[in-house]
MIKOL-731241 format. One record per residue: x, y, z of N, C-alpha, C in turn; residue in one letter. Coordinates in pm, whole numbers, m for minus. Example, Ala and Ser with C-alpha at 12.3 -4.5 7.8 and 13.67 -1.06 7.14 Angstrom:
# MIKOL-731241
nX;nY;nZ;caX;caY;caZ;cX;cY;cZ;code
1319;m569;780;1230;m450;780;1320;m330;780;a
1285;m225;708;1367;m106;714;1290;3;787;s
//
This chain:
# MIKOL-731241
nX;nY;nZ;caX;caY;caZ;cX;cY;cZ;code
m9881;m2157;m1542;m9835;m2137;m1404;m9928;m2042;m1327;m
m9969;m1935;m1398;m10062;m1839;m1336;m10195;m1904;m1301;l
m10241;m1997;m1388;m10368;m2066;m1364;m10359;m2149;m1237;k
m10241;m2215;m1214;m10225;m2298;m1094;m10233;m2212;m968;k
m10162;m2095;m973;m10163;m2006;m857;m10305;m1949;m833;y
m10376;m1921;m944;m10513;m1868;m931;m10606;m1971;m866;a
m10595;m2097;m909;m10678;m2205;m852;m10646;m2225;m705;c
m10514;m2224;m673;m10472;m2242;m534;m10525;m2128;m446;l
m10524;m2006;m497;m10574;m1889;m424;m10724;m1902;m396;f
m10801;m1948;m496;m10946;m1966;m478;m10977;m2071;m374;l
m10899;m2183;m377;m10922;m2290;m280;m10895;m2241;m138;i
m10786;m2164;m122;m10752;m2110;9;m10859;m2013;61;l
m10923;m1940;m32;m11031;m1848;7;m11158;m1921;48;c
m11187;m2034;m21;m11312;m2107;2;m11306;m2188;130;i
m11188;m2247;162;m11177;m2336;277;m11221;m2272;410;l
m11182;m2146;440;m11228;m2087;567;m11378;m2066;572;p
m11441;m2044;454;m11586;m2019;451;m11666;m2143;483;l
m11607;m2262;463;m11681;m2387;484;m11726;m2404;628;a
m11653;m2346;721;m11691;m2360;862;m11772;m2245;915;g
m11806;m2147;830;m11881;m2029;875;m12031;m2051;858;c
m12107;m1955;909;m12252;m1958;890;m12324;m1993;1018;g
m12454;m1968;1016;m12540;m1995;1131;m12590;m2137;1120;d
m12521;m2231;1183;m12559;m2372;1173;m12664;m2405;1277;q
m12774;m2464;1233;m12882;m2501;1324;m12922;m2645;1297;r
m12932;m2725;1401;m12972;m2864;1390;m13124;m2871;1401;i
m13188;m2938;1306;m13334;m2940;1295;m13399;m2988;1424;l
m13344;m3093;1486;m13404;m3150;1607;m13398;m3055;1725;e
m13309;m2954;1718;m13294;m2861;1830;m13380;m2737;1815;d
m13455;m2727;1702;m13536;m2609;1677;m13681;m2632;1718;l
m13741;m2530;1778;m13884;m2534;1810;m13959;m2445;1714;g
m14023;m2507;1612;m14093;m2429;1510;m14232;m2391;1561;f
m14250;m2263;1592;m14381;m2216;1640;m14479;m2220;1524;i
m14588;m2296;1540;m14688;m2310;1434;m14808;m2219;1456;q
m14849;m2205;1582;m14966;m2122;1615;m14936;m2046;1743;t
m14980;m1922;1748;m14963;m1841;1870;m15095;m1772;1903;t
m15119;m1752;2031;m15243;m1687;2076;m15211;m1569;2165;s
m15298;m1467;2161;m15282;m1346;2241;m15412;m1321;2318;y
m15398;m1295;2448;m15512;m1254;2530;m15471;m1137;2616;d
m15564;m1042;2634;m15540;m925;2718;m15590;m954;2859;l
m15501;m939;2959;m15536;m964;3098;m15593;m837;3161;l
m15668;m849;3271;m15727;m730;3336;m15625;m625;3378;p
m15500;m668;3410;m15399;m572;3452;m15326;m506;3335;d
m15368;m537;3212;m15307;m476;3095;m15194;m556;3034;g
m15146;m660;3103;m15042;m746;3046;m15101;m842;2944;n
m15013;m907;2868;m15054;m1003;2767;m15028;m1145;2815;l
m15122;m1232;2787;m15100;m1376;2807;m15082;m1437;2668;s
m14962;m1488;2641;m14928;m1538;2508;m14892;m1685;2517;i
m14950;m1766;2427;m14920;m1909;2421;m14874;m1945;2281;s
m14788;m2046;2272;m14743;m2096;2141;m14755;m2248;2139;v
m14785;m2300;2021;m14794;m2444;1998;m14681;m2485;1904;s
m14602;m2585;1947;m14485;m2629;1871;m14497;m2778;1842;i
m14507;m2820;1715;m14511;m2963;1683;m14383;m3032;1730;p
m14395;m3155;1780;m14281;m3231;1829;m14228;m3323;1719;q
m14098;m3311;1689;m14036;m3397;1588;m13963;m3514;1650;a
m13946;m3513;1782;m13871;m3618;1851;m13952;m3747;1855;d
m13904;m3858;1795;m13982;m3983;1794;m13992;m4049;1931;p
m13907;m4007;2026;m13906;m4070;2158;m14013;m4012;2251;e
m14070;m3897;2216;m14173;m3837;2301;m14311;m3887;2263;t
m14399;m3900;2362;m14536;m3946;2337;m14628;m3833;2295;t
m14591;m3710;2329;m14675;m3594;2296;m14650;m3550;2151;s
m14756;m3507;2085;m14746;m3460;1946;m14703;m3314;1937;k
m14711;m3241;2048;m14675;m3099;2045;m14635;m3053;2184;r
m14569;m2939;2188;m14535;m2874;2314;m14603;m2738;2315;e
m14665;m2704;2429;m14733;m2575;2443;m14665;m2495;2553;v
m14629;m2372;2521;m14564;m2283;2617;m14651;m2159;2638;l
m14653;m2108;2760;m14733;m1989;2793;m14649;m1893;2877;t
m14666;m1764;2851;m14595;m1662;2930;m14682;m1538;2942;a
m14664;m1466;3052;m14730;m1337;3074;m14624;m1228;3064;t
m14647;m1128;2981;m14547;m1024;2958;m14616;m897;2907;a
m14536;m793;2889;m14588;m666;2837;m14586;m661;2685;k
m14506;m747;2620;m14496;m750;2474;m14471;m892;2428;s
m14492;m916;2300;m14474;m1052;2246;m14328;m1094;2245;s
m14237;m1001;2219;m14095;m1036;2217;m14045;m1070;2356;k
m14094;m999;2458;m14059;m1032;2596;m14113;m1170;2633;e
m14237;m1199;2589;m14297;m1330;2617;m14215;m1442;2552;a
m14165;m1418;2430;m14085;m1520;2362;m13956;m1548;2438;k
m13894;m1443;2495;m13773;m1462;2576;m13802;m1544;2701;m
m13918;m1520;2763;m13957;m1596;2882;m13981;m1741;2845;i
m14052;m1765;2732;m14082;m1901;2691;m13957;m1978;2651;m
m13859;m1909;2595;m13736;m1978;2554;m13663;m2038;2673;s
m13688;m1982;2794;m13626;m2037;2915;m13701;m2158;2969;r
m13816;m2190;2906;m13897;m2303;2952;m13874;m2429;2870;q
m13793;m2421;2765;m13776;m2535;2674;m13629;m2551;2637;t
m13595;m2673;2598;m13459;m2701;2554;m13438;m2671;2407;g
m13545;m2629;2337;m13535;m2599;2194;m13515;m2450;2170;m
m13458;m2418;2055;m13444;m2279;2014;m13570;m2239;1938;l
m13646;m2144;1993;m13774;m2104;1933;m13752;m2019;1809;l
m13817;m2059;1699;m13808;m1983;1574;m13950;m1964;1518;v
m13971;m1854;1445;m14105;m1818;1397;m14125;m1839;1247;s
m14028;m1898;1181;m14035;m1911;1035;m14147;m2000;984;g
m14200;m2088;1070;m14309;m2178;1029;m14444;m2138;1089;q
m14454;m2014;1138;m14580;m1967;1196;m14690;m1967;1090;l
m14804;m2027;1125;m14917;m2038;1031;m15039;m1957;1073;r
m15065;m1950;1206;m15188;m1886;1253;m15161;m1802;1378;n
m15227;m1686;1383;m15224;m1601;1501;m15368;m1585;1548;v
m15393;m1619;1676;m15527;m1613;1733;m15534;m1501;1836;l
m15635;m1415;1823;m15653;m1305;1919;m15783;m1328;1996;f
m15772;m1324;2129;m15890;m1334;2213;m15980;m1213;2194;g
m16108;m1230;2224;m16206;m1123;2201;m16170;m997;2281;l
m16119;m1014;2403;m16085;m898;2486;m15978;m812;2420;s
m15882;m876;2353;m15776;m801;2285;m15829;m737;2157;m
m15910;m811;2082;m15964;m759;1956;m16047;m633;1979;a
m16119;m629;2092;m16202;m511;2122;m16117;m389;2157;e
m15996;m410;2205;m15907;m299;2242;m15825;m248;2124;q
m15809;m331;2019;m15731;m291;1903;m15611;m381;1882;g
m15585;m416;1755;m15481;m514;1724;m15356;m455;1660;l
m15362;m330;1616;m15253;m280;1532;m15116;m288;1598;h
m15107;m249;1726;m14978;m251;1793;m14917;m389;1799;g
m15002;m491;1815;m14953;m629;1824;m14924;m686;1686;h
m15003;m649;1588;m14976;m694;1451;m14851;m626;1395;l
m14825;m503;1440;m14708;m431;1392;m14580;m509;1422;d
m14575;m576;1537;m14460;m659;1572;m14441;m772;1471;t
m14552;m829;1425;m14545;m939;1328;m14504;m887;1191;l
m14556;m767;1153;m14518;m710;1023;m14367;m688;1014;y
m14307;m643;1125;m14167;m602;1125;m14070;m720;1126;r
m14117;m836;1172;m14029;m952;1186;m14004;m1015;1049;d
m13881;m1011;996;m13855;m1064;862;m13870;m1216;851;p
m13869;m1285;966;m13883;m1431;962;m14027;m1477;951;s
m14124;m1384;971;m14267;m1419;969;m14326;m1385;833;i
m14393;m1481;773;m14453;m1462;640;m14573;m1370;646;s
m14595;m1295;539;m14713;m1208;529;m14840;m1291;507;s
m14825;m1423;482;m14941;m1510;459;m14990;m1581;585;q
m14937;m1542;700;m14986;m1595;828;m15132;m1555;845;v
m15218;m1650;885;m15361;m1624;896;m15396;m1561;1032;k
m15491;m1465;1026;m15538;m1393;1145;m15680;m1439;1178;i
m15705;m1469;1306;m15840;m1509;1349;m15871;m1448;1485;s
m16000;m1431;1511;m16048;m1385;1642;m16114;m1503;1712;v
m16081;m1523;1838;m16140;m1632;1915;m16250;m1576;2005;v
m16367;m1634;1997;m16477;m1593;2084;m16454;m1654;2221;e
m16399;m1575;2310;m16358;m1626;2440;m16209;m1607;2458;g
m16145;m1703;2525;m16003;m1697;2555;m15924;m1775;2451;n
m15836;m1707;2378;m15761;m1772;2271;m15662;m1873;2326;a
m15600;m1842;2440;m15503;m1934;2499;m15566;m2066;2540;g
m15685;m2060;2600;m15754;m2183;2640;m15786;m2270;2519;e
m15830;m2208;2412;m15861;m2284;2290;m15737;m2353;2235;l
m15622;m2283;2237;m15498;m2340;2182;m15437;m2445;2273;l
m15444;m2424;2405;m15381;m2516;2500;m15455;m2648;2508;i
m15588;m2644;2497;m15668;m2767;2511;m15632;m2869;2404;d
m15643;m2997;2441;m15624;m3107;2346;m15761;m3157;2301;d
m15772;m3192;2174;m15896;m3243;2116;m15869;m3385;2069;y
m15943;m3481;2121;m15912;m3623;2107;m15883;m3666;1964;k
m15963;m3620;1871;m15946;m3665;1732;m15843;m3582;1656;q
m15789;m3478;1720;m15691;m3390;1654;m15575;m3365;1751;h
m15475;m3455;1752;m15366;m3443;1850;m15282;m3318;1834;p
m15276;m3261;1713;m15202;m3137;1692;m15301;m3023;1669;r
m15330;m2949;1775;m15434;m2846;1769;m15401;m2738;1666;t
m15273;m2699;1657;m15235;m2596;1560;m15268;m2636;1418;g
m15237;m2761;1382;m15267;m2811;1247;m15417;m2821;1226;r
m15490;m2861;1329;m15637;m2871;1324;m15697;m2734;1291;y
m15652;m2629;1360;m15702;m2493;1335;m15670;m2450;1193;i
m15547;m2477;1149;m15504;m2435;1016;m15589;m2501;907;d
m15613;m2631;918;m15692;m2704;818;m15838;m2659;820;m
m15891;m2631;941;m16030;m2584;953;m16048;m2451;881;l
m15956;m2357;903;m15966;m2224;842;m15951;m2233;690;l
m15859;m2317;642;m15840;m2334;498;m15965;m2390;432;e
m16022;m2494;492;m16139;m2560;433;m16262;m2470;432;k
m16285;m2399;541;m16402;m2311;549;m16388;m2191;456;e
m16266;m2143;437;m16245;m2031;344;m16273;m2074;200;a
m16242;m2198;166;m16273;m2249;32;m16423;m2252;7;l
m16501;m2280;113;m16647;m2283;100;m16712;m2147;118;g
m16632;m2041;134;m16679;m1902;145;m16759;m1874;272;q
m16754;m1964;372;m16827;m1937;496;m16751;m1840;585;t
m16621;m1828;562;m16539;m1726;630;m16441;m1669;528;i
m16392;m1549;548;m16288;m1497;460;m16151;m1551;503;p
m16062;m1570;408;m15923;m1605;441;m15849;m1473;461;k
m15811;m1444;585;m15749;m1316;619;m15606;m1341;666;v
m15510;m1284;596;m15370;m1297;631;m15318;m1164;687;t
m15195;m1166;735;m15132;m1041;780;m15136;m936;670;l
m15108;m981;546;m15108;m889;432;m15247;m829;410;f
m15352;m913;410;m15489;m865;389;m15530;m764;496;n
m15502;m798;621;m15544;m712;732;m15472;m578;725;f
m15340;m581;700;m15262;m456;692;m15307;m370;575;a
m15333;m433;460;m15377;m358;341;m15507;m284;369;r
m15605;m353;430;m15735;m290;457;m15727;m189;572;d
m15638;m215;667;m15624;m122;780;m15569;13;733;y
m15471;11;644;m15408;135;599;m15485;203;485;f
m15582;134;424;m15665;193;319;m15785;260;385;d
m15803;389;363;m15912;462;427;m16049;428;369;q
m16052;354;256;m16180;323;193;m16236;187;225;g
m16179;118;323;m16229;m15;361;m16177;m47;501;v
m16254;m126;575;m16213;m172;708;m16184;m321;705;d
m16092;m368;791;m16057;m512;791;m16169;m599;846;p
m16163;m727;811;m16250;m829;869;m16161;m948;907;v
m16215;m1041;985;m16141;m1161;1022;m16240;m1270;1059;a
m16205;m1397;1040;m16294;m1505;1083;m16296;m1518;1235;p
m16408;m1566;1288;m16422;m1593;1431;m16427;m1744;1450;i
m16349;m1795;1545;m16357;m1937;1580;m16394;m1950;1727;i
m16444;m2068;1763;m16496;m2087;1898;m16474;m2232;1941;k
m16447;m2251;2070;m16429;m2385;2126;m16561;m2435;2183;k
m16596;m2559;2150;m16715;m2623;2208;m16668;m2730;2305;h
m16675;m2699;2435;m16623;m2788;2539;m16480;m2827;2503;d
m16448;m2958;2511;m16316;m3004;2470;m16328;m3099;2352;k
m16442;m3092;2282;m16467;m3187;2175;m16417;m3138;2039;n
m16445;m3012;2007;m16408;m2962;1875;m16406;m2810;1874;y
m16352;m2757;1764;m16348;m2613;1738;m16434;m2588;1615;i
m16506;m2476;1614;m16589;m2443;1498;m16572;m2296;1460;t
m16595;m2266;1334;m16600;m2126;1293;m16733;m2068;1341;t
m16734;m1940;1375;m16855;m1883;1436;m16885;m1743;1385;n
m16869;m1722;1253;m16904;m1593;1195;m16783;m1512;1152;g
m16809;m1383;1127;m16706;m1292;1075;m16699;m1169;1164;i
m16578;m1134;1207;m16555;m1015;1290;m16537;m894;1201;a
m16611;m786;1231;m16601;m660;1157;m16525;m559;1243;l
m16423;m497;1184;m16335;m405;1256;m16359;m261;1213;f
m16346;m170;1309;m16342;m27;1280;m16197;15;1302;k
m16125;39;1194;m15979;49;1198;m15926;m85;1249;d
m15870;m92;1370;m15816;m219;1419;m15895;m275;1537;d
m16013;m215;1567;m16093;m260;1681;m16215;m340;1636;r
m16238;m453;1700;m16355;m535;1672;m16479;m466;1729;y
m16581;m445;1643;m16701;m374;1689;m16832;m447;1658;v
m16833;m537;1561;m16958;m604;1525;m16928;m741;1464;a
m17034;m819;1449;m17017;m957;1404;m17123;m995;1302;k
m17083;m1070;1201;m17178;m1133;1108;m17200;m1276;1157;i
m17325;m1313;1182;m17354;m1447;1232;m17318;m1553;1127;e
m17280;m1674;1173;m17233;m1777;1078;m17334;m1812;969;p
m17465;m1810;1002;m17566;m1845;901;m17580;m1737;793;q
m17527;m1616;819;m17536;m1507;721;m17403;m1478;653;d
m17301;m1556;686;m17166;m1527;636;m17158;m1533;484;a
m17230;m1626;422;m17223;m1639;276;m17288;m1519;207;l
m17392;m1463;268;m17457;m1344;212;m17359;m1226;218;i
m17281;m1218;324;m17175;m1116;333;m17075;m1136;219;f
m17043;m1262;187;m16950;m1290;77;m17006;m1245;m56;s
m17140;m1256;m75;m17203;m1207;m198;m17175;m1057;m216;f
m17187;m981;m106;m17169;m836;m112;m17021;m797;m121;l
m16936;m880;m67;m16791;m849;m62;m16724;m865;m198;k
m16768;m962;m277;m16705;m985;m408;m16758;m1111;m473;g
m16710;m1140;m593;m16756;m1258;m666;m16680;m1381;m621;k
m16742;m1498;m636;m16674;m1622;m604;m16741;m1740;m674;f
m16675;m1853;m670;m16728;m1980;m719;m16726;m2078;m603;r
m16817;m2173;m605;m16833;m2274;m500;m16902;m2215;m378;e
m16935;m2303;m284;m17006;m2261;m164;m17145;m2323;m158;g
m17198;m2335;m36;m17331;m2389;m13;m17409;m2294;77;q
m17541;m2290;54;m17626;m2198;130;m17758;m2264;162;l
m17794;m2262;290;m17922;m2316;334;m18015;m2199;367;n
m18136;m2200;310;m18231;m2090;328;m18363;m2143;382;i
m18407;m2087;493;m18536;m2125;552;m18636;m2015;519;d
m18731;m2046;430;m18830;m1948;385;m18957;m1951;468;l
m18961;m2034;572;m19080;m2041;657;m19093;m1911;735;s
m19197;m1834;708;m19215;m1704;772;m19258;m1717;917;e
m19332;m1823;948;m19383;m1844;1084;m19354;m1988;1123;d
m19304;m2013;1245;m19276;m2152;1287;m19398;m2242;1280;p
m19520;m2181;1289;m19642;m2261;1284;m19676;m2301;1141;k
m19622;m2225;1041;m19651;m2257;901;m19577;m2381;857;d
m19615;m2431;740;m19548;m2548;684;m19405;m2510;647;k
m19311;m2601;676;m19169;m2573;653;m19139;m2564;504;k
m19054;m2465;469;m19003;m2453;332;m18854;m2419;340;e
m18771;m2515;301;m18626;m2502;314;m18561;m2536;181;v
m18464;m2453;141;m18390;m2475;15;m18241;m2483;48;v
m18175;m2585;m8;m18031;m2599;8;m17964;m2585;m128;m
m17880;m2481;m142;m17809;m2456;m268;m17666;m2509;m258;f
m17614;m2558;m370;m17473;m2594;m379;m17418;m2542;m512;s
m17286;m2552;m530;m17217;m2507;m652;m17255;m2363;m687;s
m17254;m2277;m585;m17293;m2138;m605;m17188;m2060;m684;l
m17235;m1975;m772;m17150;m1882;m845;m17212;m1743;m831;i
m17133;m1646;m789;m17188;m1511;m771;m17102;m1409;m845;s
m17167;m1301;m887;m17098;m1186;m946;m17158;m1060;m886;s
m17078;m952;m881;m17124;m831;m813;m17083;m707;m891;r
m17176;m609;m897;m17144;m478;m953;m17184;m372;m852;k
m17101;m270;m838;m17129;m160;m746;m17147;m33;m828;v
m17262;34;m810;m17291;156;m884;m17300;274;m787;k
m17220;376;m813;m17221;498;m732;m17297;605;m810;v
m17409;651;m754;m17493;752;m819;m17458;889;m762;v
m17410;979;m847;m17368;1112;m803;m17471;1216;m841;q
m17505;1301;m745;m17602;1408;m771;m17539;1545;m760;g
m17622;1649;m755;m17572;1787;m748;m17502;1816;m616;d
m17547;1753;m508;m17493;1779;m375;m17387;1677;m332;q
m17348;1590;m424;m17250;1486;m390;m17302;1349;m428;g
m17263;1248;m352;m17307;1111;m380;m17447;1091;m325;i
m17541;1052;m413;m17680;1030;m373;m17703;889;m318;d
m17644;791;m385;m17675;652;m350;m17564;560;m398;k
m17546;448;m326;m17457;341;m370;m17540;213;m376;v
m17537;145;m490;m17616;24;m509;m17525;m96;m536;m
m17554;m206;m469;m17488;m334;m494;m17583;m422;m574;f
m17541;m462;m693;m17619;m553;m775;m17547;m688;m779;y
m17612;m790;m725;m17549;m922;m712;m17633;m1025;m786;v
m17567;m1108;m864;m17633;m1221;m931;m17575;m1351;m877;k
m17665;m1440;m836;m17624;m1568;m778;m17695;m1680;m851;v
m17620;m1782;m892;m17681;m1901;m951;m17628;m2024;m880;s
m17712;m2126;m868;m17670;m2247;m799;m17764;m2363;m824;g
m17722;m2479;m781;m17802;m2601;m796;m17877;m2628;m666;s
m18003;m2667;m678;m18081;m2702;m560;m18046;m2845;m521;v
m17978;m2859;m408;m17936;m2990;m360;m18046;m3056;m278;l
m18128;m2972;m213;m18237;m3023;m131;m18349;m2919;m127;e
m18472;m2965;m138;m18586;m2873;m127;m18697;m2941;m48;y
m18744;m2872;57;m18858;m2919;136;m18966;m2813;125;i
m19075;m2842;57;m19181;m2745;37;m19280;m2795;m67;g
m19374;m2710;m105;m19483;m2748;m195;m19458;m2712;m341;d
m19360;m2628;m369;m19337;m2585;m507;m19283;m2700;m591;a
m19330;m2708;m717;m19279;m2809;m812;m19169;m2743;m895;r
m19045;m2784;m868;m18931;m2720;m935;m18928;m2750;m1084;l
m18997;m2855;m1128;m19003;m2886;m1271;m19098;m2794;m1346;s
m19183;m2725;m1270;m19277;m2630;m1330;m19211;m2492;m1336;n
m19199;m2435;m1457;m19125;m2310;m1476;m19183;m2197;m1391;d
m19314;m2183;m1390;m19376;m2073;m1316;m19349;m2084;m1167;r
m19366;m2203;m1110;m19345;m2222;m967;m19197;m2209;m930;e
m19109;m2253;m1021;m18966;m2239;m994;m18925;m2091;m994;r
m18979;m2012;m1087;m18947;m1870;m1091;m19002;m1797;m969;h
m19119;m1838;m923;m19176;m1778;m801;m19086;m1807;m681;e
m19032;m1930;m676;m18940;m1966;m567;m18812;m1882;m576;l
m18763;m1862;m697;m18644;m1777;m715;m18669;m1636;m663;e
m18787;m1582;m689;m18820;m1446;m644;m18826;m1439;m491;q
m18885;m1542;m429;m18894;m1543;m282;m18754;m1552;m220;r
m18668;m1634;m279;m18531;m1647;m229;m18456;m1516;m248;i
m18474;m1452;m363;m18407;m1324;m391;m18449;m1218;m289;s
m18579;m1211;m261;m18629;m1114;m164;m18574;m1141;m24;q
m18567;m1269;11;m18517;m1308;144;m18370;m1267;161;y
m18286;m1299;61;m18143;m1270;71;m18118;m1119;62;i
m18195;m1049;m22;m18181;m904;m33;m18213;m836;101;t
m18317;m884;168;m18354;m830;299;m18240;m849;399;k
m18180;m968;397;m18068;m998;487;m17949;m908;456;k
m17920;m892;327;m17808;m808;285;m17825;m663;329;g
m17946;m609;311;m17972;m470;352;m17964;m453;504;n
m18002;m559;578;m17990;m553;724;m17842;m547;765;a
m17756;m620;695;m17611;m615;723;m17556;m476;697;m
m17595;m419;585;m17548;m285;549;m17591;m185;655;i
m17713;m198;707;m17762;m107;812;m17678;m117;938;s
m17637;m240;975;m17552;m259;1093;m17417;m190;1074;i
m17360;m204;954;m17231;m140;926;m17242;12;931;m
m17349;66;875;m17369;212;878;m17389;260;1022;k
m17462;183;1100;m17486;220;1240;m17355;231;1318;q
m17262;138;1292;m17133;138;1362;m17026;219;1289;h
m17062;280;1176;m16968;359;1095;m16848;276;1051;q
m16874;156;1005;m16766;70;955;m16793;36;808;i
m16685;26;732;m16697;2;588;m16627;m129;552;d
m16687;m239;592;m16628;m371;568;m16640;m413;422;s
m16729;m350;346;m16752;m387;205;m16666;m305;109;l
m16593;m207;159;m16508;m125;72;m16586;m26;m12;g
m16698;25;40;m16779;123;m33;m16696;249;m61;i
m16612;285;36;m16531;405;23;m16438;403;m98;g
m16392;286;m137;m16305;275;m254;m16377;321;m381;r
m16504;278;m392;m16581;314;m512;m16617;462;m511;y
m16650;515;m392;m16682;657;m382;m16558;740;m414;v
m16443;700;m361;m16318;772;m385;m16283;775;m533;r
m16303;662;m600;m16274;657;m744;m16368;745;m825;n
m16490;765;m775;m16591;843;m847;m16570;993;m828;r
m16539;1036;m704;m16534;1180;m677;m16393;1238;m691;i
m16291;1152;m693;m16153;1202;m702;m16088;1214;m566;g
m15957;1202;m563;m15884;1196;m436;m15885;1328;m362;y
m15882;1441;m431;m15881;1571;m364;m16007;1593;m283;e
m16121;1564;m344;m16248;1579;m271;m16259;1475;m160;q
m16205;1356;m185;m16209;1248;m85;m16134;1289;42;w
m16019;1354;28;m15938;1394;143;m16012;1492;233;k
m16101;1572;176;m16175;1673;253;m16295;1611;325;k
m16328;1489;291;m16450;1426;341;m16423;1348;470;m
m16514;1356;566;m16512;1268;683;m16595;1145;645;d
m16527;1041;596;m16596;930;532;m16690;856;629;w
m16648;838;752;m16734;762;845;m16866;836;870;r
m16860;967;883;m16982;1045;900;m17069;1040;774;q
m17006;1050;658;m17079;1045;531;m17143;909;510;e
m17072;802;547;m17125;666;530;m17253;647;609;l
m17257;702;729;m17376;687;813;m17498;754;750;q
m17477;861;675;m17589;934;612;m17620;883;471;k
m17525;815;409;m17539;775;269;m17642;664;252;l
m17718;671;143;m17814;566;111;m17740;453;39;q
m17734;337;103;m17667;220;46;m17766;104;48;v
m17787;42;m67;m17881;m69;m78;m17822;m179;m165;e
m17880;m297;m153;m17838;m409;m238;m17960;m474;m302;c
m17939;m529;m420;m18041;m610;m488;m17973;m740;m528;v
m18021;m852;m475;m17959;m982;m500;m18057;m1068;m579;i
m18016;m1107;m697;m18100;m1185;m789;m18050;m1329;m791;d
m18139;m1423;m760;m18103;m1565;m750;m18163;m1643;m866;v
m18080;m1730;m926;m18125;m1813;m1037;m18095;m1960;m1005;h
m18198;m2045;m1019;m18181;m2190;m1002;m18138;m2248;m1137;i
m18013;m2291;m1146;m17965;m2339;m1275;m18002;m2486;m1299;k
m18016;m2563;m1192;m18069;m2700;m1206;m18117;m2749;m1070;d
m18195;m2857;m1071;m18254;m2906;m946;m18242;m3056;m935;y
m18132;m3113;m988;m18104;m3254;m969;m18171;m3344;m1068;g
m18170;m3473;m1036;m18221;m3575;m1128;m18368;m3610;m1104;k
m18435;m3529;m1017;m18576;m3559;m983;m18667;m3549;m1106;f
m18757;m3646;m1119;m18854;m3644;m1230;m18996;m3641;m1175;r
//
């Protein structure tokens, strides 16, 4: 008898709960996939969002909303009055910042994204060379959903190591760590035909201050850490009038060691030792790759060329007092946290001797006989 009353009591408790909860109909939701931020001359923000369309009756593949406001949350309230859908951020994939905003600093705007529990820490961060809203609003004939196009482009290029994959988590981690500065990929619109990656943005704290050109991005990856895969084209022609010598590497594998040399007065030098091996996919020049001596000479020329490029990058970072390679982490581990806290790292970095040595090995050169 008690069991019957117990079961009846449970059923009575469960029945009222069946009608509770936040019920949302999928067709009525506007899932924001990509959002862009631009700083206007008057200090306000121009914010745009791209929302994929799930309605089969509409001819458009997406809906784009734009608002001008003082904050992103205010802009979202304005945009919600422009659409019949309920705007939600749970499917946000990419955040694009215009160059004008990146130069002023991103932390305040990223802080809003960090705090929102509906936004994933794996949302990708990018800097747009130019106006981010214009890039997002434009339609590209072969890519009807611009947000998805941007997302796939960033994923594919990050796999090839031509740009770093930077998420909210990555950017926040490097921003709050005093021994490294954040980086982000740069993308750019070419007319209305296509979007391309255009190098790597280097930040000082949260402000964009310098850029790695797209042709040198892979060399930056060598210094940043080890990786597998990637392709690199190297032009060894010293003078345009000389005979052309070009090498195309594929299936690259790199490893890196950082050595901190400590002297009586503190840190004397920091050295980056990088080893790179890859297959020659294409070679235009006079060297016979089947000949061991000539192949080794080519390896030495390539090593010298890449080392020179790497040291030039390090000089640019020291000039701007930015530590995109995380040199400070290695110095901090070597000298101890107490001494590190007393140090003005940016001033020390500018004076510190930092060099790289990049050794290249040709592991094979195809089926040529």
